[in-house]
Every structure is written in structure tokens, then in C-alpha cells.
N, C-alpha and C positions, 0 to 999 in steps of 0.2 A: 503493500500499500501506503510504501515511502521508499524514498532517492534520500542518500546526502552528499555533491559530491560539491561542483565545483556553479562556481552562474554566475551575471554579472545585469542587477536586474535594467530593465527598462533599456536606456537613449547613453545607459552607462560603462562606463569600456575598465572599470574596480573590476575584483573580479573575489569577491566573495566567498568563504562553505557556508554552507545548507542546506539543510531540510526544507524538501519538501514533497506534497502529497506525489503518485508514478505517475498513476493514470487522469491530469488534468490539468489543459490545458487552457486555457494559458498560461504557466506554469506559477504556482501558492507555494511562496514561503514562508515554514508557518516560523521556523526559526538558528539563524545564521551566531555562528561564532563571532569573526573578526571585525565586524557591525563597524565599530571605529577605529579600525587600520586594515584597509583595502589591498590586495597583491594591485602594481600596480605592471606584471607583465605576467607575460602567459605560461609558464611554468610556479609550479607550487608542490607541495603535496605535505599531507597529513596524516602526522606516523606518533605513536607510540611509546614511551621511553619506559627503561625498563623501571623505573620508580611507579609508573604508573597513568605518567604525564601525560595528556594533549599539546601535543604542541606543534603550527605549521608554518610550516619554512615556505624560503621564498627561494627565488633558482642558484639565490650565490647561496644560500643554508645561511638567509638570516631570518631569526623565528620572528614576525608576524604576529604569535596568539597563545596563549597557551593555555590549556585551566588553573592553576596556578590552584593545587593539593597545598590544604595546607598541612594532612600526613605524605608518608610517602612509605610503600610499599614495598620492603625488603627483599623476599622471598617472593616465590611462585612466579611460575606464567601468571605474566598481565595480555590484556585484551581487548581494543575496541567493538565494537559492534552496538549496527542499527535492530530495533525492538519494532518486532510487527504494531509498538501503540509509537509508531514516533519522537521513545526516549531514547538515544542515544548514548550509551553508560560505559564506562569502561569499570574491566570485574578481573576476578583471577579464574585459571583456567573455564568451564566450562558456563561460566557462572548462573549458575543451576539456581543459588543461594539465594537468592535477591539481593545478596549487600554484593552491591556498587561504590564502587569507589570513587568515580563519578559517574552526575548524569547531567544530563541537558537539559533535562524536566525541573532540574532546582532551578534551574537559568536561565525565565520564560525573558527571551523578545517582547511581541507583541503580538504575540497567537497563543492560548494555552490549549490546550486536547483533553479530551477525553483522561479522564484518572491524574490525571496536570493538578500540582497541588498548587492553593495562589493562594495565600498569607506567613505564615511566621514559622519557624524553629526558637520556641520562647527557651529551647537550653542551648545552641551552638548561635543561635543571633540570626541561623538562613533568610535575607526576606527575600520569598519567590514574588515580585513584579510585575509590570508591563509597565513598557515602554516604544510612544513608537517616535515608526521612522522620519526620516525627517523630507523624506516625501517617494513620491511612487522611485521614485529613480536614487533614490539611497538610502541606505538602512542605517544608518549610523539616529542614536539615538534622539530623538525625535524630544517636540517643548510637551507633550503629553504621557503622565502620569498615574494608571494605573495599582492604584495596592491597598492592600489591609488596615491600617490602624488601629490598634491594642491604647491606643489613651483610652480609661474608661472603655464602659463596654464594647466588643467588637466589631467595628462597619470599613465597610469602605470608600475609597475616596477618588476623585481624579484631578488634575491639577493639572495650568495649566503657567509653566517656569513657575511661579511659586504665587502664582493664585486657586485658589482652589475653587472648580467650574460647578462640578456636583456632588453625589452621595450618594449610593448603591449601602441603605442599614438603616438601624443594624436590622441581620436577622433574630425572624419571629416563627423560629420551627419546622412554615414551610418552604420560607418563601426572604431576601432580603425586603427590606418595608421601604418600601418606593415603590417598588420591583411591576412592571403591570405583568411576569410569567401565569400562565395556562396550562395544569397538569395535559402531554402530550405521551404519540406512544414512543420517542428519539431518543427522547435520555432526562435521567431526572439529575436534579440538587442537592446537594449534602451541607452541613455547614456542622464542622468538629472543632473543639473550644475545653485545652486540659489545659493540664500545670506544662507539663510538654510542648504544644502548638496547639494554632490556631489556625484555620484553614475553610476556602472556599473546596471545594470539587462538582467537576457535571465526571456520570458517569451514561455509556449507551448500554439504551436495554435493549436499540436493536444492531449488531457489533459492524453488521454488513453500511447503514448509514456512511457519510466522513459528516463529520460537525465540526466546529472550531471558536473559539471566539476571539473575538477580536478586535484591536482597537491599529484606525486605522491612520494617518495623519494629521485629517484634519480634527481626532476625540476621539472620535465616536468607537462607540462599545458594542456592540452585535455579537448574535449567534449567531451561527450560520450554518444554515447544514446544504448537502450539495443535490441537485435536482438529475438527475442522471437522462433521463428523456428529454427538460433543456439547458443540457451539462451550462448549465449556471446557477449559481450560491439563493440560495433562499433566503433571503432575512427574516429569527421567526424572534430573536428578543431585539431590545432595544435602546440605547439610551444616549441622551439627550431625545423626551419624543415630545416634549414640546416646553415653552417656557417657566413655565413651575418649578423647569429641570434643574434649573441654574442655579446652584448654593446660597443661600442667606435672600434671594432677591427681596422676601415684603418684611424680610430685620427681628429683631428678637420679639418675641410672641408676635408672627405676623403669623395669618394660611396663605395660600395662591392658590385657587381656585377659577384654572382653564376663563372656563361657564361662567366666572362671575364677571363685571366691570364695574370698577375693574381688576385686576387680580387680583391683588390681594386688598385683606380685612383684617383688623385686628379682632383678637381672641375676646370672645366675651367676660368684663369685665377690663379691659383695659383699653384703651385709648394712640392713639396717637401720636411720640414725641413730639418731631413735628409737624403738625400742624400745614405748614404755606408748603413748604415740600412735597410730604402725602399728600396733598390733593392737588400738585403741578405732578405725577409721578413717576419722581423719586422716594421707594419707602424704603428703602434698605437707612434709614432712620429707625425706624421698627417701631411699634409699645410700645406702651407705662402702665403698670397701673393706678385706674382711675380710684382704686381707697386700697389706704398703704396693711397689710398682713399687719393682723396684731398674732404670730408667731406663737400659737398654744391648740389646744381644745378648741378653739368659737372660729377659726379659721375652717371653710368646708371646701371640697375640691368639685369642680364642673364637669361632669359631659367629656371629652372632646371624639366629635366620634367620625371613622371615616382618615383614617389622617395616618399618612406617614408618619414614624415616626421622632424626634423631634433632633437632633447629633446629641451622638452619644458624650461625649470627648468627653465634659466636662457632668462624671454619674455612677451610681454605687452601683452591686447587683449581689445577686441571692439567690441561687439557682435551685436556692428548695422553698425556700418561703409556698402562705400559701398567698392569695389577696387580699387581706381580710389584718395582716401580719403586714403584710407588704406598705399600708394606707394606716396603720398604725403608729409606723416607722415613720413615715416621712411627716406624719402629725411631727412625730416627737426632736426632729433634726428642723433646727429653721431653716438651712438651708438652705434644706428639698423645695424644686416646683412644682413638683410634679408625676407622679407614678405613675406602670403599667404591670402587667402580667408579660413574666418575657415571652411562653410557653404555652399560645393559645386551645393548642388540644386539649381533650379529656377534659374542661371548665376549666382551662390553667393553672399555670402554678412559677412558682420563680417568682420575682421580684425586679425591674429595675428600676434606680430615681433618677430623679437629674437634679444637682444642684447649682445651674446658676439659669439663665436666659436660656429661654428655650429657643431654635433655633432651626430655620432650613425645613417647616410644616409645611402641608401643600394636601388638598384631598383628594381621594383618588376613592374610587367603589371599593378595589381590596384592600383597607385600607386598617388602623388594629380606635382602638376606643380608646385615647391616654383620656387620666385624672389630671386637670390644672386644680391647681391651688389655688381659693381664691379669699378673702375677706367674703366673713362669715355677712349674710345682710340679712338677716333680722336685728331685729335695731325697736327701743320700749322709750317710748315717750319720757315716763315718771325717770326709766333709768340713763337717758339721755343729760336730765336736768340737772341732778348730782352731779351728774359726768361734770357739767362745766359747773355747776359750780366750786367741784372738788376745787376744775384745774382754773378755777382765776384763782380762791382759793392760794393755792399751790403755787403758781406760776406771782404773785405778788409777794409771795413766802421768799421763792425759791432767789427774788429780783435783788431782796434787799439787802438776805445775804452775800446774795452775788458783790451789788456791791462794797463792803463789810470786807469782802474776799481780795476785793481788788485794791481796798484802799492798807487793810494789810499785809498783804503783798510785796505792795511797793514800799515798806518801809522798812521791807531785810535787804540787811544785806547782803551779800553777794560771801562775803563769807558764810552766814546762816544756811547759806542752800548749796558751799561746799560740806560741813558740819554731814546736811544729812543726806546729801549722795556715800559719801565715807561712812554709814549709817549702815544705809542702806547696802551698799553695796559686802560692807564687813554685813550686818544681818542675812543674807544672802548665801555666801558663804558657810557660815556654822551654820543655816537654820535656819537660827530661830524656836529651832523644838519642832519644826514641820521641815517637809524633804525640801530641799538643797537647788532652790531653781541654775545657782554659779557652781560650774566640775570644775574650779580650778587648781592649779596653786596656790598657797596666798603666801606671799614673802613677806617679809617687814623690813621696815627704813632697815632697819642698821644692816642684814643682808644685802639688799640695794647699794646703798655706802657702800657697805669694804668692797660690793667686787668691781665698782666702776668707778675707785679712786676716791670716797666721796665727790661722787660728780663734778670732775678732774676737771678743767676746760677742753686737758686737750685727750681727754674720751669721747666727747662732747662732739657729732654726728649734724647737730642742723639743729635748727629753732619756725615752728610756724604760732599760726594762730594759738595755736591748745597750751604751747609751749615746749620745751626741749625736746634734741631725743640724744638720751646717750649709749654711747659702749661700754658692753660690759663684758665678765670672760670668768662662769662657772669654776668651783673645784674644782670639776671637769674637765678641765677642758676648755669646757664652749664656751660660743661667744655668743652674746646676746645683746639687744636693742630694747635699752628702758628710755619709755615712750613720760616725759612729764610733768605731769599738766601744772601749766602757770597759775595762782595764785591770785590774778587781776584775770583767767577767763576764761569769761562767762559761758561762752560758743561754746567750750574742754568742755562742761563740765555734763551737757545729760550727752551730748557727742560720743566720750570714754565713755556712760551706761550706755550706751547704743549697740557700738560696738565688740562691748563684752556680752550683753544679753544674744547677737547677731554670730555671732563667731569665733564663742569657747567653747562651742560644741561639734562644728562644721573640719571635713580633715580632705584636704585634698591636696595634688601634687600641686597645684599651680593658684595656691590660694594661703594669704603669711600666715602662720601659725604661731595666736597665740597661746603660750608655756604656761603664760600666770601674770600675777597681779599685784599690789599693795595698794590699801585699803588705813591708814598709820596717820596716828601724829602729823591729823588735819594734808595729809601727804592721797595725792593720790597716781600710783601710778602701771604703767602698763608691761607685760615683758612680752619680747617675739626674738622668735631665729631671728641674729642676722647675720639680714646680707650681704656681701660684701664690698657687691657694683652698684650699690647707693638703689637710686630706682633709675624709671628706664631716660622720661625728658632729661638728663645731666649726660650719658651720655649720648642718645641722639639727637641731638643739638647744644653739642660740644663739634667744632671744628675739626677737632683732634679725634675727641675719646672717636668720636663717631666711624671713626677705620677702620675697630675693633671690631666693628659688627660687619657682617657681611655677611649675601645673604639670604644661605641658610640659619642665620643666624636670627635677620630680623625673622625669612617665612618660623622659624620652633617660635620664635617666640607672639608674632601674632597666631600659632591654631594654640599654644599654650592659653594664651588669653581669649580665646573661643573655649575651650572646653574647660575656665574654672567656671569662667561664665553659665556656660549651659549646663556645669553643678551649680550652682548661685539657684539659673533657676525653672531644671526641674526636677533633677537626679541626691537633693541632698534631702537631712529629716530637713529642712526646711528652703521654704522659696523666699529666694531673700536677688530685693533690684538694688543695687547698688545706691545707681542717682550719683556717683561723685566721677563716674572711672574715666582714668586721663592719662596720658602719660607718667607723669609724677607721682602716682598713687599706683604702675604696676615696679613691684623692684624686684632685682639681679640674682641672684645665686651665684656658687664661681664660676656654673656653669655657660652663663647664663641664662639661665630659667625661669620665666614668669612669675611672677606673683600676684596675686593681686592682694592690693593693701589697704587700707583705712575708712572702716566701716561707718564712721562718726554718722553720714545721711543718710546709710541703711533705712530701707523699708521692709522690715516679714510684709508678705504675702500670705493669707487662707490659701487653702490648694481651690476651691470653688473661682477664685476674685480673678481677677484682669487687667484693675485699675484701680488704682483710686489718686483722690485730689485733693490737692493744699492754694491755701492762703500763703502761705508761705518759702516759695520759691528758693531752693536754692540750687549751689549747682554753683559751676564750672563757664564765666561765658568761653565759646567758644565748642563744647562739649555737650551744652546742653538740648534738645531736642527743638520743636517753636513747640508747639503743641503745650506741653512743661510753661517753659518760657510764657506763653500767653499766657494757655486759659489757667495752667498749674496737676494738668492733668501728665500720669503719672502709671510705666506699665512697663514689662519690659522688655517694648520696645523699645523706651528710656533707652536703657543700658544697651540696643541695638547701632541705637542712633550713635551713640559714643564708642561706638566697638569704632565701627565702621571712620569715624574723624580719623581713631586711633593706628585705621589698616590706614590710610594715605598720607597718616603722619609719617610712621613708618618708613612707606616705600619709600618718602618722600627725603626723611628728613627735612621735611617743615614743618614750622609753625599754624596751625589750622587761623590763629584770633591777629597774628601779629604777618600775615603773610596780602603781600600787595600784590593784581596785577596790573602794567604796567597802560594796556592795550583799554584794561576793561576792571570793574569795578569788583571784584571778581575775589572771593573769601580761596582757599586752600581746595575748598569744596566746586565751588563753582568752574576753575578753574578748572584741577582736571575733569567733568565734565568734558568741557567742553572740550578736550584734547582726546579722552575715550571718542568723541562723537566727530572727532574731526581724522579719524584713526591717528592718533601720533601718543597715545596713551605714553611708551616711554619716555616720555619724554620730560615725565615728571621724575624719572630718578636720574638722580645728579650718575658724572659718566664715573666715577672711578666705580658703582656700585656694576655694573648694567656691566663690566666685567668678570666678575665673580657672578652670576645670577644664570636664575632659569628662567625662560622667559616667560617660557606659556607658564610660572609658575609665580610669575609681577604682573603677569595682562592678567591674570585670573585676583588675584588675591586688588585691584583697583577692581575688576569686575565687577567683585564682591562686594567692595567699600562702596562703592557709587550707591549697591540696593542695602544696604545700608541706612547711606544721610537719607532715604527717602523724604520728599516736605510731610509726606502721611504715615501717620505707622502703619495702617494695617498691607500701606508697600512695599513697608521691611520687611525680610524675612524670624522668623525668628534663630535662636542660634542650635534651636538643632536644626535645624536649614541647612548654614552655617558650617558650622562643621561638618557639616554632608558633605555641602560646595565646596569642602578645602582640601576635601579627602581626595577625590573626584574629578573625573575628569569629561561629566555630564555636560546638555549645555545650559544655557543660565541667563533667565532675562533678562531683558533690554531694564536698563534704570530709564529710567526718568528725569527730571532734570532736578537738582540734590534742591531739597531745605534754601532757606536763605538766599540762594542765586537770583535773581534781579535781570533775568536776559531772558529776552522778545518769545525766545521757548517760555517758558513758566510757565506750567499746565495750571490756570487761573481753573477748575473748575473747584469746589473745593465737595471734600472729606470729612462729617462733622462728627465731630463721637458724643457730643454734647452738646445741648442747647446755650448756644453763647450769649453772653448775660455780664451788664454796668457791675458791678461787683468794686472796692478797695482794699485787693490783694494789695497785700505791701511783696517785693520783690527786695527780695533778698542776695544776690549775687555774688559768690568770694568765687578770689582770684587763689591764687596757691596755698598752701597748710604747709 
């Protein structure tokens, strides 16, 4: 049924190794080995070596592709074999035990065949996903990707570049929610989800039928069956079907219905968040509650019928609960916004809770029923009167207390604040009879005085707004850095406490390690591991020292910062937004490995939280994004913006806030974008660095940096995407003009994340500390 060989697609003269259907014309390729590295000559050889690795060699014996085995076979005969299923396998001896060394089914291109797993191996990390061809003539990875997402309850997504285009799922025991499937005599779909793996798979009922799932270069996902009498492919399933398949078309708490006019409406109990935009046909802002929740037993649940289940990235599930237990669990969780029974068969079982806004909901006939949390509808006039009287009385009392507290606070001296912080730190350490909040070694003042030679001027490393930093040497020879809070530092008091609480339990190779603290004799000090190469800005922006940073070191620093941020945003026990990422807060160890430091302005986010607002905008000019500087809105994407600025600074060796273009009034971001747009990105790199760099890595870093500094937060990638982009050579989305760009190409369309309002917001942008 299948053939393996060399082929040239369409009008291309490039040659690839692929698998295709044997008797179907024109040739339909289902798998490509060397999609990124085509052969340009007419000679080539595919062979398997003694270790079990497949190798594609050109006529002059140059390797163009390999199967990159993580383990090798030390003994026994190995062979490559194309099975009747279309699976190319490498196995030992006769291949009879199905224990394959390597198989093409683990590395799909743009096609799924019967028996192929689509999803993730949760033990090994193997991810089986689809990537479109660039065009019908070019099998190189195109912009469209379809993958199984395991954040929350598993579901599948399709994206173009970094933009989500559509969503399939989650699985509802019979189909992916939102998919218009129906029973048929040709194939069945199944879904496997356990502690080891999660995947979807289709199996043929009639083995004589030729069937495939195909992601075409235009982003259409289709299930196709070959019709022999007409010698053509017939589509059985497909997406997108209509406008409502566009991801998040109606925004949070909006419902899409193709038969409605307009297509989007708000769920019952909700109203448009931005009425003017909503009425103009821009529904992306979604809806908000008409009445706030009580967060207790008084809340009701309304039944939303025949809908595609909302996005489950921020969800919780239990596979054995009854629907009644599910409702009670949701009521007890103040973050719960909706619940549903996972398995709709035999009366329903299992529980799925949503812990964030409900996104990407549409109506369709095969949809499920979802129970949405709303404020209780019951009201009693007598109770209302009592509530008004009590609220008014309490309000007057609170106003009086607030005025008194304000007057008292104004009289307090910084020394009193400092005394309280010392007391708080000490009590948090000792536990005060309760569970300790801070589990760090405690250093006495006398110990630190001895270790730093009585805080000698010769041991002083530097000074900032918080106070001075001294070098110390432990008795075992370890070097430490001691940050001593200045007696006059009011800013440092809160930041010191915040830093201790944010990072004392975090451990990552790219985060500076907090070794202990001192809160004694009116002294507050934090003890860190010592970084002999100081901070990145000291090296990067110095004409002499910067020569020690060749491209290999710079690219390692970029990758290290990215991995550290990913840990803070996603992988650590706490979700941390740094809010002051800059070159001065990246420390370098003895091997020039980067470590993110200075968490005084950091904020902890809850698991389901996506953004927050503040009236006190802090940070460093040149590194903060526009939505934070103007509206006080910050999120993970704020750190992504700062990271993008850092990447461009590391590549160019220039400071964003001090850069000035002679031809245009551009900052470094605008200058980098103009060069990128004109195909001259390498002009951003100084000449000495070009001699040591890998051009593809430099160009990719600049491209990723520009994606990170986009004007709108939703256009920036997540750090997980950044780490993925830095680690492979897949296709990247095209950046728009960056934030703060003033040229004529500026995208003037707004993508508001909240309703702008007039406020007396205080803005205190600090420079270095």
C-alpha cells in the first residue's frame, strides 16, 4: 500500500526521502524525512548504521539527515523496514516483537495515518504533532501547527506562527468537543489519557479503505478518504467549518452562533465589556458579569446547553466524581467559574472545573451542557433594607478609621517601619509558635561582620537605592555577597521583604540563590551566592570588557535568561512576574552563566491569574512595556517584553534607553525593526562579534527579540514558546513594528485588554539600583 523513496514535489528540483501511497496518482506524500535539508543533486543514499541510526547521505557522502537516536544498539543485527501500516521502523533482527528502536510514526509531518498517535508521551516528553508544508512544492515546515495541549485538561490547538487559530476539544468520551463528527462505517476515533501518555488515534473499521488526516498549507485540517471509482479524495471531517471556529472570536463569556445576527452574544447574566466596540462588530473584548459573585453557597449555576466546551488551559479535573460532587467542589472553590461532567455516557461521570474566564464557546447541535456560575437571583426587600443600613453604618465607621490610620501612619518614622520589618522577618523565621513562612539559614550580625571584614570598604562591591553590597568569605571558603539595607532606604524595606518571600524556596540554575538573611540589631541583610563576573551590564556595555563576550557566551546567556523566566512563569512552585528584568539584574557566574536576580519588585500570581493592575508603576525606563507604563497592567507578557529588549541589547551591545538613530528618532527596538524589515539585521551586530558568531543564531535571536517587544501583549509569545523557538529552526511569525515605534508603518489598531479610564495614577519609574 505504501512506498518509500526519493521524490521531488511539484515543480521543485529538490529531492526528499518520503513515504507515499503506492497506487494513488498524483503521488500523495504522507511523511518526509529531510524536510528542512533537501538534496540538490540526483545522487543520494538512505542507510541504517550499526547503532540503529538512519542516515541520509548525498553523493559526496555528506550527511543531510539522521534519525538522531537518543540511545544506540550495541549488539545484534539492525534493519529498516516499511510496514504495511506506512510506518518506517528501525528494529533488531526480524522486527517481530514490535519493540522498535525508532519509528516514523513518532515524528509525523503533515499527515496522520490509522494507528498513529497524536499527542504526548508524558514520561519521555516525546511530542507527536502536525506541521503543514510551506507550499505544495515545498515540504519545509510551514506556519501552521496542530498539537495536543496538556495544560489543564488535554485539548488540541491549531496555530499560525504564534497566533492561535482554532481549538479542538476537550475529549467528551465520544468526540472532541466542537467537532462535527458522526458515526461512520470506515473509522473510529479513540482518546487515551493516563499518567504515562495522552493521545488521540483513529482506527480503520474497514482495513481496505485508504484514509488520512491532513493539515494542508492553508491551515485546513481534514479527514480524507480515497474513493477508488472517482480516483479522488473525499473530505469526511474538517475544520475550520465557519467563522465560529476562529479561536476566541467572541472573547471571554461570549458565545458564537453562526445562525445569530450578529454571530456573538453574551452568556445570560453577562454584558459586553466594551459596548462601543462590541456594537461595531469587534467582540474580542468579550463580556463581563452584570452582578458580582458572592463566592459562597448563595451563588447559582445556570445551564448552558448544546455548546462547545470552553478552553481548558486553566482547569481542574477528577475522573471519578459524580456530577453532584462536581457542583459542590465548584461552590467551595472561589476561582471556579463553571463545571461539567466529563464523560457523558451512562448518565455522566467525572468532573471538569474552569478556574478562569470562559473562552472560545460556540453553539452547535452535538454540544454539551455546561453549568456557569452566576450570582444568586433571589432578593428580599427587607433583607436589602437591612443590608443598606448596615453597609452605610459600616462605611462611615471605616472612613473614620481610615482617616485616623492615615494620620497615624504619617507620624510614623522610617525607623519604626524598619523595626517592624526586623520583627516580622524574625517572627517568620522562628515561626512564632506557628508554621515557618521563611525557611532560610539565619546569620547573626556578628557573623556577617566577621565574614565581610567588618564591612570593610575593600570588600564593598557596589551600592544602590537599597544600600551597599559587600563580598564575604565563609569559613569553608565559599564566597558570598551580602546586601545590607540602608537605614535611610524606604523603598528597600518593602522590596527586601518581597524578595525573601518570592525566591527563598525557588531553585534553578539561572536564578541567583538566596543563602540566608539577617534581621538583628535594627539591621536587615540578605546573603546571596557570589557572582565573580558581576552583572551583565557591567560587561556588555563596556567597550573593553564586552570583547570577552563572544557569540557563544552571548547566545548561552540569552538561552539561560529564557529558561530562568520560563521557570518563574510556569515551572516553579510559585508563579512569579519579575517586573524589573534588565541587564543590571542579570548576574554572571565564573563561567558567564546568567542568573536572574533582584526580586524586590516581583509579584506572585495565582495559578489561574493572567494579569494584574497597579497604580504604582515601577520598573526601569527602556524595559517596561506600553500597557504597564500607561495603564499599570502587568502580566507574564511584561517580562517577555523586557526579555526582548535584553536580547536586542545582548546582540547589539547597545543600551535601548541610550540609543539614538541619526536618520530616525528610533530607540534600539525601532532601529532593529527597520534593519529587519530591510533585510539588514546583521548591521545591528558590531563587526568584531560577526567574526565569531553563527549567523543563523544571530538572525534568529534578533527575530525572536522583535517578536517579544511587540506593542500589544497578545502579540508577544510566551516564554515556553521563546525557549522552543530558540532551540529549533522552525518557521517564525513575522513581527509587526515594535512598541514605542513612531514610524509610518505603526499599527494603529488597538487591542485593548481593559477599558481605558481617567485616573490619578502615580508613576514612579526608577532607574538603576
